[in-house]
VMD Tcl script that draws the C-alpha trace (Angstrom):
set ca {
  {-49.02 15.29 7.80}
  {-46.34 15.77 4.73}
  {-43.43 14.96 7.70}
  {-45.23 11.37 9.11}
  {-45.59 10.30 5.13}
  {-41.44 11.10 4.32}
  {-40.83 9.42 7.92}
  {-43.00 6.29 6.88}
  {-41.40 5.97 3.29}
  {-38.40 6.44 4.62}
  {-38.75 3.16 7.02}
  {-40.35 1.36 4.23}
  {-37.06 2.15 2.10}
  {-35.05 1.13 4.88}
  {-37.05 -2.36 5.28}
  {-36.34 -2.84 1.36}
  {-32.48 -2.26 1.65}
  {-32.58 -4.49 4.44}
  {-34.11 -7.48 2.63}
  {-31.87 -6.53 -0.34}
  {-28.70 -6.57 1.92}
  {-29.61 -10.15 3.32}
  {-30.80 -11.61 0.48}
  {-34.67 -12.15 1.60}
  {-35.86 -11.06 -1.88}
  {-36.41 -13.23 -5.03}
  {-34.88 -12.99 -8.26}
  {-37.87 -12.11 -9.76}
  {-38.73 -9.23 -7.22}
  {-35.10 -8.04 -7.69}
  {-35.37 -7.64 -11.65}
  {-38.59 -5.94 -11.01}
  {-37.02 -3.63 -9.02}
  {-34.04 -3.23 -11.42}
  {-36.21 -2.62 -14.56}
  {-37.99 -0.20 -12.13}
  {-35.03 2.00 -10.96}
  {-33.90 1.70 -14.94}
  {-37.53 3.50 -16.05}
  {-37.48 5.85 -13.30}
  {-33.50 6.80 -14.19}
  {-34.84 7.56 -17.95}
  {-38.21 9.42 -16.88}
  {-40.41 6.61 -17.93}
  {-42.74 7.53 -14.89}
  {-45.69 5.67 -16.14}
  {-44.01 2.39 -17.27}
  {-42.16 2.49 -13.41}
  {-45.66 2.77 -11.80}
  {-46.61 0.03 -14.51}
  {-44.24 -2.12 -12.79}
  {-45.10 -1.34 -9.42}
  {-48.54 -3.49 -10.04}
  {-46.90 -7.25 -10.14}
  {-45.28 -6.61 -7.03}
  {-48.29 -5.73 -5.53}
  {-50.71 -8.31 -7.11}
  {-47.92 -11.51 -7.39}
  {-45.31 -10.78 -4.76}
  {-47.03 -8.99 -1.87}
  {-45.35 -11.37 0.64}
  {-41.94 -10.15 0.16}
  {-42.98 -6.57 -0.67}
  {-45.58 -5.51 1.48}
  {-43.57 -3.53 3.99}
  {-42.33 -1.51 1.22}
  {-44.06 -1.17 -1.77}
  {-45.83 1.92 -0.74}
  {-42.89 3.58 -0.27}
  {-41.73 2.69 -3.98}
  {-45.16 4.03 -5.36}
  {-44.74 7.21 -3.12}
  {-41.28 7.68 -4.60}
  {-42.51 7.38 -8.53}
  {-45.30 10.20 -7.64}
  {-42.81 12.23 -6.44}
  {-40.31 11.67 -8.96}
  {-43.41 12.37 -11.62}
  {-44.09 15.60 -10.33}
  {-40.41 16.98 -9.50}
  {-39.03 18.98 -12.07}
  {-35.64 17.62 -13.70}
}
mol new
graphics top color blue
foreach p $ca { graphics top sphere $p radius 0.5 }
foreach p [lrange $ca 0 end-1] q [lrange $ca 1 end] { graphics top cylinder $p $q radius 0.2 }
display resetview
């Protein structure tokens, strides 16, 4: 079961990277992703998760393919010792 989740998340993250590479994401989504990454980098996992919500609600058409993987990444980062 865990392996399937990891494989699915990897596939979804590849979709995100493809959208970033091809310029398919709006500047608003990119700004939120940058802020989310900054929060993850500084250990502010709850704030990173809060940033996940507007992506789900306001930009699902752009993010639907990979947003679940981003949420999983935040959850894993939160419970992983630094």
